[in-house]
N, C-alpha and C positions, 0 to 999 in steps of 0.2 A: 504494500500500500504506500501511497505517497502522503507525506505530512507537510503542511504549510502552516507556519506560525504567523498570525497577523498581530502586530503589536503597535500600540499607539505611540510609544516612545522610541527614541533612536536605538536604544539597546535594552537588553533584558534587565529587569529590576530597577531601572532608572527612576521610575515614579515613586519607588519606595525607599530610595536612598541606598540601594544595595551596592555591594562591592563590584566596581567596574571591571577589575581584573578577573574575578570569578565569573562574571557575566560573559566576558569575552572568551574565556576558556570553555565554558559550557556551550556557548553558541558555536564555537569552532568544532567541538566534538560532535554536536548534533548535526552540523552541516556535513561533516565527514561521513555521517551515517545516512545522508541524503535528505535531511530536513531543510526546507526552504524558509527563509525569514523575510517578511515584508513589513516595512514600517509604513503606516498610513492610517487612513480612516475607513471603517466599514460603512459604506453608504446604505446598503440594504441587503436583506437576505430574503429570498423567495423560494418557495417550494415548487419545483418543476414537475416532479413525479411523486404522487402520494404513495404511501405503503399499500401494497396489494394484499388484501386478506387471503387470497387464494395462493399467494406465493410469499409467505412471511420471511423467507430468506432474502428477498430483495428489499434492500433498505430504500427509504425515500431518497430522491435526488434533489439537492438544494443547489442554488446558485448564490454565491456571495459576491457582491459588487464592492470593489475596493479602489479608492483613489490614493495613489502613492503620495507620500509627503514631499517628494522631490518635484512635484508638479506634473508628473507623467500622466498619461491617459488612464482613465478608469479601466479596470480589468474585471472580468467575470471569471470566478473560480467555481467549478462544479465540485460538489462533495456529497458523500453519502453519510458522513458523520461530522458533527460540529460540536466542539467543546468550547463553551464560553466561560472564561475566567476573567471577570471584570473587576475583581477586588471587592473588599468588604469593609464595612464601617463597624467599629466596636459598639456594642449596645449594652452598656453596663449601668445605665441610668435606671432609677426607680427599683433598685435591688436592695435598698437599705444599707448601702455601703457606708453612708455617713454614720449610722448607728454603730458600726464596727470600726469607726475611725480609719476608714480606707480612703485615701486620696485617689482621685481619678480625674481624667480630662474627658469632657463630653466628646464623643466621636473618636477618641483615641484609646481609652481604656484605663486600667489601673496602673498607677505609676509604680514601677517595680525596680528592684536592684538587680545585680548580676546573678542572683540566686533565684530569681522569679518571685521574691517576697515583696509584698507591699512595703513601700518605704515608710509608711506611717503606722503600719501594724504588721510586724514580722511574723505573726501567726497566720497570716493570709497569703496565699500564693495565687498568682495569676499567670496564665500562659495563653498562647495562640492569639486569637482575635481580641481577647479580653485584656491583653497586656499592652500598655503604651510604650512606644519607643523601641519596639523590637521589629526586625524585618518581616514583612508580609510578602509572600511570593505570588499572590494573585491580586 
């Protein structure tokens, strides 16, 4: 199968402040395995062929329209599978964290130290989307 990564930013992890060198190494390795990377904006996605209930092995066919950031012409990519990873926003409000003396930033998450402990209450740990200031990969 052929894999194409459509990304909004110029490089992997850029929007999350990720490590530029690690992003370059990862992208190079994936490109060596045949993955194509396109930086641009997805203009629209349309279903060209619906799933056939009589032939469930045939996936639906979709067309993704992309305009490259470099100003090139819009392209249409056909695909049977589409994974969308658009990022997430932490949702830790209204959990009663104030009562537990846990400091957090709205939309960012619980403020943690290097051990994933809340800086204001070391008995509370926070990881993943609920932790502020840690790299998020989507």
